C-alpha positions in Angstrom: 0.0 0.0 0.0 1.3 3.5 -0.9 1.3 6.1 1.7 0.0 9.6 1.2 3.5 11.0 1.7 4.9 8.7 -1.0 2.1 9.4 -3.4 2.6 13.3 -2.9 6.4 12.9 -3.4 5.8 11.0 -6.7 3.2 13.5 -7.9 5.6 16.4 -7.1 8.4 14.7 -9.0 6.2 14.2 -12.1 4.9 17.8 -12.0 8.5 19.2 -11.7 9.6 17.0 -14.7 6.6 17.9 -16.9 5.9 21.5 -15.9 8.9 23.0 -14.0 8.7 26.4 -12.3 10.3 29.0 -14.7 13.4 30.7 -13.5 11.7 34.1 -13.9 9.2 33.1 -11.1 12.2 32.4 -8.7 13.8 35.8 -9.7 10.6 37.7 -9.2 10.1 36.0 -5.8 13.6 37.0 -4.6 13.0 40.5 -5.9 9.7 40.8 -4.0 11.4 39.5 -0.8 14.0 42.2 -1.0 11.3 44.9 -0.9 10.6 44.0 2.8 13.0 46.7 3.9 12.1 49.7 1.7 12.6 52.2 4.4 16.3 51.1 4.9 19.0 53.2 3.3 21.2 51.6 0.6 25.0 51.7 0.9 26.2 51.3 -2.7 29.4 49.5 -3.6 31.7 52.3 -4.9 35.0 50.5 -5.0 36.0 46.8 -5.4 39.7 45.7 -5.6 38.6 42.9 -7.9 38.2 45.5 -10.6 41.8 46.7 -10.2 43.6 43.5 -11.2 47.1 45.0 -11.5 47.0 47.2 -8.4 46.7 44.4 -5.9 48.9 41.7 -7.5 51.3 41.9 -4.5 48.6 40.9 -2.0 47.6 37.7 -3.8 49.3 34.4 -3.6 48.3 30.8 -4.6 47.0 30.2 -1.1 45.4 33.4 -0.2 43.9 36.6 -1.7 42.6 39.8 -0.2 39.6 41.7 -1.7 38.9 45.2 -0.5 35.2 46.5 -0.8 34.1 50.0 -0.1 30.4 51.0 0.3 28.9 54.4 0.8 25.5 55.8 1.9 24.5 59.3 2.9 24.9 58.4 6.6 28.1 56.3 6.6 30.7 54.3 4.7 31.8 50.7 5.2 35.2 49.3 4.3 35.5 45.5 4.2 38.7 43.5 3.7 37.8 40.0 2.6 40.5 37.3 3.0 40.2 34.1 1.0 42.5 31.4 2.4 42.3 27.7 2.0 38.7 27.7 0.8 37.4 29.9 3.7 36.6 33.6 3.7 36.8 36.0 6.5 36.3 39.8 6.7 37.6 42.7 8.7 35.5 45.8 8.4 35.1 49.3 9.7 32.2 51.7 9.7 33.4 55.2 8.8 31.7 58.6 9.3 28.7 57.2 11.1 27.8 54.7 13.8 26.2 51.3 14.0 26.2 48.7 16.8 26.0 45.5 14.9 26.3 44.1 11.4 24.3 41.1 10.1 25.4 39.3 7.0 22.7 38.0 4.7 23.5 35.5 2.0 21.6 33.8 -0.8 23.6 30.6 -0.1 23.0 30.4 3.7 19.7 30.7 5.5 21.1 31.7 8.8 23.0 35.0 8.7 25.8 35.8 11.1 25.5 38.8 13.4 28.5 40.4 15.0 29.0 43.5 17.3 30.7 46.6 16.1 33.2 48.0 18.6 33.4 51.8 19.6 35.8 52.5 16.8 33.5 51.1 14.2 35.4 47.8 13.6 34.0 44.3 13.2 35.3 40.9 12.4 33.4 38.4 10.2 34.8 34.9 10.8 33.1 32.9 8.1 31.8 34.6 5.0 29.8 32.6 2.6 30.7 32.3 -1.0 28.3 33.8 -3.6 26.0 36.9 -3.2 25.9 38.6 0.2 25.0 41.9 1.8 25.4 43.5 5.2 22.7 45.1 7.4 24.2 47.8 9.7 22.0 48.3 12.7 21.8 51.1 15.3 18.8 51.5 17.6 16.8 54.6 16.8 18.5 55.2 13.4 17.7 54.2 9.9 18.8 50.7 8.9 21.6 50.8 6.3 21.9 47.8 4.0 24.8 47.4 1.5 24.2 46.4 -2.1 24.5 42.7 -3.0 28.1 41.7 -3.7 29.3 38.3 -5.0 32.4 36.7 -3.4 
């Protein structure tokens, strides 16, 4: 006898094979989900060392690489130094010209984002950054949320 769960699984597999969900539906869903924080201020990526291939040749080796990202909004700027070593990414960052108390990393590859505290000098340390698209949410109670633009590592 076939259980309801097994029957539903089989029907789901048949439906996915015959009439798969178009990629556009997934893209529109992700775009709609990003609208949930419309009142946040966007910090645009204004400089990325990956675009300056010759300038940073000295900081790269076969085992590690450093990528420097710089974001700006009207309230503050964020500098992030991403180190990629032995398949892992970590980041050292600093909030400049404004204040925030914590930073939360959001990734399309990982459901659970990491949240770290920002010290009195605006510095923070991200121990394990995910590969792929990510963005940072800079939080400060009583102030406008600042969110960086999506960047792919």
